[in-house]
Backbone as a printed PyTorch tensor [residue, N CA C, xyz], in Angstrom:
tensor([[[ 74.5530, -12.3330,  -5.8320],
         [ 75.6800, -11.7270,  -5.1740],
         [ 75.2830, -11.3360,  -3.7620]],

        [[ 76.2160, -11.5310,  -2.8280],
         [ 76.0200, -11.1310,  -1.4350],
         [ 77.1430, -10.1880,  -1.0280]],

        [[ 76.8910,  -9.4360,   0.0150],
         [ 77.8870,  -8.5240,   0.5580],
         [ 78.2400,  -9.0040,   1.9610]],

        [[ 79.5230,  -9.1700,   2.2050],
         [ 80.0040,  -9.4980,   3.5420],
         [ 80.4020,  -8.1790,   4.1980]],

        [[ 79.8840,  -7.9350,   5.3860],
         [ 80.1460,  -6.6850,   6.0870],
         [ 80.6940,  -6.9700,   7.4750]],

        [[ 81.8570,  -6.4260,   7.7710],
         [ 82.4850,  -6.5560,   9.0800],
         [ 82.2300,  -5.2590,   9.8460]],

        [[ 81.1520,  -5.2400,  10.6170],
         [ 80.7190,  -4.0200,  11.3030],
         [ 81.7870,  -3.4490,  12.2260]],

        [[ 82.5680,  -4.3020,  12.8650],
         [ 83.5790,  -3.8080,  13.7970],
         [ 84.7060,  -3.0540,  13.0900]],

        [[ 84.8620,  -3.2500,  11.7840],
         [ 85.8990,  -2.5480,  11.0180],
         [ 85.4270,  -1.1900,  10.4850]],

        [[ 84.1360,  -0.9830,  10.4260],
         [ 83.5680,   0.2510,   9.8580],
         [ 83.7450,   1.4150,  10.8400]],

        [[ 84.3180,   2.5160,  10.3340],
         [ 84.4640,   3.7100,  11.1610],
         [ 83.6190,   4.8740,  10.6500]],

        [[ 82.8470,   4.6590,   9.5990],
         [ 81.8940,   5.6580,   9.1450],
         [ 82.4080,   6.6770,   8.1570]],

        [[ 83.3440,   6.3160,   7.3050],
         [ 83.8090,   7.2530,   6.2760],
         [ 82.6780,   7.6410,   5.3190]],

        [[ 81.7590,   6.7230,   5.0600],
         [ 80.5980,   7.0240,   4.2210],
         [ 80.8000,   6.8750,   2.7340]],

        [[ 81.9250,   6.3800,   2.3110],
         [ 82.1610,   6.2210,   0.8730],
         [ 81.1890,   5.2220,   0.2560]],

        [[ 80.8810,   4.1670,   0.9740],
         [ 79.9900,   3.1410,   0.4310],
         [ 78.6180,   3.7330,   0.1030]],

        [[ 77.9950,   4.4020,   1.0560],
         [ 76.6530,   4.9280,   0.7910],
         [ 76.6680,   6.1980,  -0.0500]],

        [[ 77.8030,   6.8800,  -0.1360],
         [ 77.8980,   8.0170,  -1.0510],
         [ 77.9460,   7.5400,  -2.5030]],

        [[ 78.6360,   6.4300,  -2.7330],
         [ 78.7680,   5.8900,  -4.0950],
         [ 77.6010,   4.9940,  -4.4980]],

        [[ 76.9760,   4.3610,  -3.5310],
         [ 75.9200,   3.3860,  -3.8430],
         [ 74.7650,   3.4970,  -2.8430]],

        [[ 74.0410,   4.6110,  -2.8610],
         [ 72.9830,   4.8270,  -1.8700],
         [ 71.8000,   3.8630,  -1.9730]],

        [[ 71.6710,   3.1870,  -3.0950],
         [ 70.5920,   2.1980,  -3.2180],
         [ 70.9750,   0.8680,  -2.5790]],

        [[ 72.2520,   0.6760,  -2.3030],
         [ 72.7440,  -0.5790,  -1.7280],
         [ 73.1140,  -0.4160,  -0.2540]],

        [[ 73.7160,   0.7240,   0.0880],
         [ 74.1980,   0.9790,   1.4460],
         [ 73.5040,   2.2010,   2.0300]],

        [[ 73.3480,   2.1820,   3.3390],
         [ 72.7670,   3.3060,   4.0670],
         [ 73.6440,   3.5430,   5.2960]],

        [[ 73.2670,   4.5060,   6.1200],
         [ 74.0230,   4.8120,   7.3250],
         [ 73.1170,   4.7650,   8.5440]],

        [[ 73.7000,   4.3330,   9.6630],
         [ 72.9670,   4.3990,  10.9180],
         [ 73.1450,   5.7940,  11.5190]],

        [[ 72.6800,   5.9910,  12.7240],
         [ 72.7280,   7.3090,  13.3630],
         [ 74.1500,   7.8150,  13.6260]],

        [[ 75.1240,   6.9100,  13.6710],
         [ 76.5130,   7.2930,  13.8950],
         [ 77.3080,   7.3900,  12.5820]],

        [[ 76.6420,   7.1460,  11.4540],
         [ 77.3130,   7.2210,  10.1640],
         [ 77.9560,   5.9290,   9.7070]],

        [[ 77.7220,   4.8550,  10.4390],
         [ 78.2710,   3.5600,  10.0560],
         [ 77.3630,   2.8820,   9.0270]],

        [[ 77.9710,   2.0360,   8.2380],
         [ 77.2840,   1.3870,   7.1230],
         [ 76.1530,   0.4490,   7.5690]],

        [[ 75.1030,   0.4610,   6.7770],
         [ 74.0300,  -0.5220,   6.8500],
         [ 73.8820,  -1.0690,   5.4380]],

        [[ 73.9200,  -2.3860,   5.3000],
         [ 73.7340,  -3.0180,   4.0010],
         [ 72.2410,  -3.2580,   3.8230]],

        [[ 71.6700,  -2.7380,   2.7450],
         [ 70.2330,  -2.7960,   2.5220],
         [ 69.7230,  -4.1630,   2.0550]],

        [[ 70.5890,  -4.9880,   1.4810],
         [ 70.1410,  -6.2480,   0.8830],
         [ 70.9620,  -7.4170,   1.4010]],

        [[ 70.2910,  -8.5240,   1.6910],
         [ 70.9990,  -9.7630,   1.9880],
         [ 71.5620, -10.3430,   0.6900]],

        [[ 70.7430, -10.2900,  -0.3540],
         [ 71.1690, -10.6830,  -1.7040],
         [ 70.9470,  -9.4670,  -2.6030]],

        [[ 71.9970,  -9.0060,  -3.2510],
         [ 71.9350,  -7.7900,  -4.0690],
         [ 71.2370,  -8.1000,  -5.4010]],

        [[ 70.2390,  -7.2980,  -5.7790],
         [ 69.6000,  -7.4810,  -7.0850],
         [ 70.6060,  -7.2410,  -8.2140]],

        [[ 70.4760,  -7.9790,  -9.2950],
         [ 71.4370,  -7.8650, -10.4010],
         [ 71.6570,  -6.4370, -10.8930]],

        [[ 70.6220,  -5.6300, -10.9150],
         [ 70.7470,  -4.2640, -11.4280],
         [ 71.5460,  -3.3490, -10.4920]],

        [[ 71.8190,  -3.7990,  -9.2650],
         [ 72.5810,  -2.9910,  -8.3100],
         [ 73.9710,  -3.5570,  -8.0230]],

        [[ 74.3460,  -4.6160,  -8.7060],
         [ 75.6320,  -5.2580,  -8.4400],
         [ 76.8180,  -4.3290,  -8.7050]],

        [[ 76.7640,  -3.5430,  -9.7490],
         [ 77.8730,  -2.6290, -10.0510],
         [ 78.0510,  -1.6070,  -8.9290]],

        [[ 76.9410,  -1.0720,  -8.4330],
         [ 77.0030,  -0.1300,  -7.3140],
         [ 77.5600,  -0.8040,  -6.0650]],

        [[ 77.1150,  -2.0200,  -5.8000],
         [ 77.5900,  -2.7550,  -4.6220],
         [ 79.0990,  -2.9440,  -4.6840]],

        [[ 79.6030,  -3.3040,  -5.8470],
         [ 81.0510,  -3.4880,  -6.0220],
         [ 81.8050,  -2.1690,  -5.8170]],

        [[ 81.2760,  -1.0790,  -6.3580],
         [ 81.9340,   0.2210,  -6.2170],
         [ 82.0020,   0.6490,  -4.7580]],

        [[ 80.9210,   0.4920,  -4.0440],
         [ 80.9100,   0.8520,  -2.6280],
         [ 81.8800,   0.0210,  -1.8160]],

        [[ 81.9130,  -1.2810,  -2.0600],
         [ 82.8200,  -2.1680,  -1.3340],
         [ 84.2780,  -1.8640,  -1.6720]],

        [[ 84.5530,  -1.6210,  -2.9280],
         [ 85.9300,  -1.3680,  -3.3640],
         [ 86.4920,  -0.0730,  -2.7940]],

        [[ 85.6360,   0.8520,  -2.4160],
         [ 86.0950,   2.1570,  -1.9260],
         [ 86.0790,   2.2870,  -0.4080]],

        [[ 85.8600,   1.1870,   0.2880],
         [ 85.8950,   1.2200,   1.7530],
         [ 87.3470,   1.2140,   2.2130]],

        [[ 87.8110,   2.2800,   2.8840],
         [ 89.2120,   2.3560,   3.3030],
         [ 89.6050,   1.2940,   4.3350]],

        [[ 88.6530,   0.7880,   5.0880],
         [ 88.9360,  -0.2270,   6.0940],
         [ 88.7040,  -1.6480,   5.5940]],

        [[ 88.2610,  -1.7970,   4.3480],
         [ 87.9300,  -3.1130,   3.7810],
         [ 86.8860,  -3.8340,   4.6430]],

        [[ 85.9220,  -3.0690,   5.1550],
         [ 84.8590,  -3.6440,   5.9540],
         [ 83.8020,  -4.3380,   5.0900]],

        [[ 83.8320,  -4.0800,   3.7980],
         [ 82.8680,  -4.6590,   2.8610],
         [ 83.5900,  -5.5280,   1.8350]],

        [[ 82.9490,  -6.6350,   1.5090],
         [ 83.4770,  -7.5040,   0.4550],
         [ 82.2950,  -8.0930,  -0.3050]],

        [[ 82.4770,  -8.2710,  -1.5890],
         [ 81.4310,  -8.8220,  -2.4460],
         [ 81.6960, -10.3030,  -2.6450]],

        [[ 80.6680, -11.1070,  -2.4920],
         [ 80.7530, -12.5530,  -2.7100],
         [ 79.7890, -12.9250,  -3.8200]],

        [[ 80.3330, -13.4830,  -4.8900],
         [ 79.4760, -13.8770,  -6.0180],
         [ 78.7990, -15.1620,  -5.7770]]])
């Protein structure tokens, strides 16, 4: 599984890294950083939860 991230859409709500801190992190301005190019199987559920809760739809999961 991969995560598609549209950085220009992210405004830093922080829902992704609050729900899935092992998958997402924040930069100095609070914008999302995706920790993995390919998400490990044990973190896929977290990755989906973080992406699904992004209000700007800046994150998408690709199987």
